[in-house]
N, C-alpha and C positions, 0 to 999 in steps of 0.2 A: 734616397733619402727619406727616411721616414720621421714625419713631424708632426710633434703630438698635437692633441687637438687645445692644449692651454696654450702652447707655444702660438700654432693660431689665435687661440681668443688674443692673447693679449698682444700680439701685433695689430690688427684689427682695431684693438681698443685704443690704442696708441696713434694709430691713424687717425679714427676719430676724434681723439683729444685735439689731436693740433689743428685739425680743421675748424672746431669748437672754440680755441683759442687764437687761431685768427680770426675768425669771425667779431668775437667779442673783444680783443685786446686790438685789432688793427680797422676792422671793417664797419663796424657796429656804429661808430659815430664819423661818417665823412672825413679823409682829408687824402690832400696829394701827400704821400709819401716823399724825406727827401731824400736824396742820393746816400745818405749816410744811413739812416732806417733801412732804405733796401739793401746796402751792403751788410751791414749787420744780420739783418733776416733770412739773407741770401747764404753767407756761410755759417749760421746757425746750421738751416736745413740740409747744408751739404756734409756738415760736420755728425750732423744726426746718421745720414745717411754712408758715412763713413763708418759709426761706430760700427752701425748694426752689422755692415759686412763684416769687419771685424772679429765681431762676435760670430757669425755665419763661418770664419774661416778658424777660429780658435775651437769651435763645439764641433762642426760638422767635418775639418778637413779642409786642406788649401786647394782641394778639385771644386769646390762648391763655393769656398768661398772666392775662386776667381772667376765664378761662371755669373756670381752676383754683381762682382764689380765691371766685368766686360758687358752686361747685360744692362744695370746702372746708366753708364758709361754712355753706354749706344742711344738706351732711352734719353738722357740729358741733351745728348746731342743732335737727336730729332726735335726735343723740346725746342730748344734754340732757332732749328728753322721754324718750328712751328710758330714761334712771336713773329716773323716777317707779317703772318696773316694776321694776328692779333692785331697787330699796328693800324693794317688796315682797315681792320671792323672796326675800331676806336676810332678812327677819322673817320669811316661812311657814315657811323651813326651819330658822331659828333659828343662823343660821350664826355660830358664833363671831369676831369682831372679828377678832384677828388672825387667821383662814383666810379673810378675806372678798377680800382681794389674789388667791390664790390661783384661786379659785374664777373672779374676773373675767376672770383673764387669760387661764387655760384656757379660758375661754368665748368672750372675744375674739380668739382664735387660732383655734378653731373658726368661729366665723362668719365669720373674713375669709378662709379656703378657701372656704365655701363661695359666697360674697358675688363671689370671684374666677371661680368658674364659672359664676356669673350674670351677670355684667359681660359674660364672652367668649361666651356664650349671646347677651345681647340688643345684643352687638354683631354678633354675624353677624347677628339676624334684623332689626335698622336698616338691614343690610347689601344686605340680599336682598329683604326687603321694605317698602316704604317705608311703608305703611299701617298699617304698628305705633304710629307714631308717632301715628295717631287713637286705639288701645286705648290707648296709654301716659296721655296728654292726658285723655281720659274719666275713665280709673281714678284720676287725678292730682286732677279737680275731684268726684268723688265721695266719694274719703278727705277732702277739703279738707272737705266739708258734712259729713260725719260727724265729725270732727274738732272743728269749730265746734258742733255738737248737742252735742256731750259735753261740750265746753268747761271741760273739768276734775273736772265731776262726776261721775267714773267710781267704780266700789265701791273703798274703800279696801283690796281684799281678792285674792290671788292666785289663779287659778285655772287649773291644770294644764291643758295643754295634751294630744292626743290621745298626741302620741309620749312624752309624758313620763309618761303614763299605760301607755302598752303596755311603756314600758321596766321600770317597778316589777312589772308585772306577769308578765315574762318572767326578770327577775331578781333573786335574793334580796338583801336590802337590810335592814341593819339600823336600829335604832332609834334607837342612840347614837353620835354622830363619834369615833373614833380619832383623835387630833390630825390630822395634814394627812393622813392615807395616803386613799388613794380605794377602798381593797379591804382586807380583813382575813378573816383563816381563824378561825372559832371551831368547835371539836366536828369538825376535818377538813373542812368544807364553806367555801368561799370565798362568800364576801360582800361586797356594793360598801358604800361608807358614803352614810351622807346629803350629804355632802359631794359625790359624784360625781354624786348625783341633782341636789343646787343648783347642778353646772357644768351639767349636761344642760338644766337649765331655763333657765338665761343662755345657753348657745349656741341652745336652740331658739328661746328669745324674739326673741333679738336676728336669729336667721335672716329669723325672721316680719316685723322692723321691716323689713328688704332689699326686701319686697315696695312698700313705697311710695320708699321712699332710691333705690332702683336706677333706677326711671322717673324721678325727680325731677332726679338730675345729667344722666340721659340729654338732659333737658331743657334742661340747661344747654350741655351740651357731647357731642359724638359722637365725641370724642377715645378711646377705649379707654386709652389710655395714662394720660391727665388724669382719667377717673374712676375708674381703680385706685388712682391714687396719692393722691388725693383723699380717698375710702373708708377706705383705708390709715392713712392719719396722722391721720384723725378716730377711726377705733377704739383707735389705739396710744394718744392720750390719755384714754381712757376711764376707764382702770381709777384714775388718776389725778385726775380732774375727780370723779368716784365718793366719792370721798373728800374733796374740797375742799368739793362746795356739798350732801352728801347731809343737811346740816340745816338747806339753805336753798333746798330744793325747795319746800316749801311756800307759800313768799313769791311764788314765778312763777307768780302764780295765773291770769294773761292768756296765758302762753307758748303752749297749744293755740290762742287766736285768732289770733297772730300765726303759727303755723304753717300753720294753715288758708289765710292770707292768701297765705303764700308757696308752699303747696301748691297753691292754687288759680292764684294768678298764675303759676305752669311750667305746670300744665295748657292753661290756656289759649294761653302760648307755645307749645308742643308742637302747639296744633291748628291754630295760624297756620303754623307750621310744615309741619306735614302738608298742609293745604291748597295750599302753594309748591309742595308735592313729590306734588303730587295724581298719583295711576295709577286710580284705581277709576273705571271707566265711568260710575256712577251718580251719579258729582258730578262735574259741569258739562263731561257727556261724557268724562273722563279726560284733561282737559287741566287744566293747572295754574292756582290761585286766587291772584290777586294783589292783589286792592283792596286788603285790607287786607296793611301793611308789617310784614315779622318784626320783632317785639324785637330790640333791639341790647345783649349782651355788658353793655354800660357802665349801660344802662338796670337790668335782672337784678340784676346786682349793688346798683346803689344802692337799689332797691326792698325786696334781701332785707337789708341793712345799716339803713335806714331804721325798716323793720320792727318788726325783732329790738328795734331800740334803742327805741323807741317802747313796745313790749309789757314790755320790761324796766324801764323808768322809770315806766310805769302800775302794773305792780306792782309795785314797792317803795313807790313811792305810796299803793295800796291797802293793803298790809303795814302802813305806818305808822299809817295812819289808821285801822285795824282793832286795830292794839293802843293807841292813845292811848283809842280808846272804850272797850275792854275795862279798860283802866287805871281811868278815871274812872268808869265802872261800878263798879268791885271798890270802891273810894271812898267811891262811894254807899251801898257795900253790899250793893250788888245783886247774886245770884251771875251768873256768867259763866261757859260752862262754857271749860273751858281756863286760867282765871286762878286763884288764888292763891285765891279763894274757894272754889272747887269744883272741888279734882281732877279730872282726865278719870279715869275708871274704867280704859280702855282708851287707850294713847299710839298717836298716829299713827305709822305704819308708817315705820320707822326703826330704824336701828343703834347708833346711839351710845348708851351705858350709862344719859345720864339724860334719855335718851327713856321709861325702864322696861322693865318685861320683857314682852313680849307674853302674851295671856292663852291662847293657844294652847301655851305652854307652861312649865314650873317656874321659881320665880323661878333654882332653881340644880337642876347636874345631878351626882350622884354621880362623872361623868366630869371634872369641873370643866369641864364646855364652853361653858357661861353666859357672859353678854358681861356 
């Protein structure tokens, strides 16, 4: 797929324009978005991504169109998994609801820049070293196994990474929020606020997520342009998606298993492709291994969509069943954790006011930063 430079320029300019529009139209004035606002703009960004894919399909052919949609759906589904961590970060840093949009947008923009670097490095590695597919495939299979073992049972507590701890150690930080400012001056000395630290946490976490998402999408398409576009469009709608489904994340109980299936499938696909491109002398004498046919794009797209559909339906069915059992136990007078009969002392990580106040912070702060 030979993409003219002007197509690259228009695509990058459009993505930058959407980020600027997000900042000017939604983030510059701090506010907590309504469910309707989040749903509307989530639909808008999904529609833009779909229209882009249709354009690829019409002008570049069904093969590349299918590769784009497979990559976009995979990146979007992995982004939903990332939102679990974002919820924990917001709760851990007690980010006020009206400031969360700014943290997400800046963190996403930062992650997009660094992911672009990763994409071009990955493309260069693939072009010059075909054995990289072996590494990508093996890593994705390992990640899939780890994802399946976790199975949504991770600790509901955010752990700061090394980069974040280094930032805290080097740069003076205030304990209180100062509106939507990233820095403030106290007693003649410049400090960064917790808002800036939360931004670093979001950006660095999203960068770590790229470690499995970039190899995954390269397993679906080797076209750098499509990899970049699918990543960009999946990230651009992430802010709106956070506010749309942050109250529903705990209902997607089987999402981790579905993502494990997808990552494992792509890992196998990469290994098969690596065998077809084989140049390693200790494997079949450096000759290509074509006993197993390569997995076509239409099959990849079908497996991804079907897995997500089954995972979502099964998760919602499980959540409804648990809710009915909790209601029945409550009617019978049996205390159920999380039911009205026995209120939960510490709420699940979340950011809506009705979820309660995390125990790690006071119910109200003098500077009005409570949510």
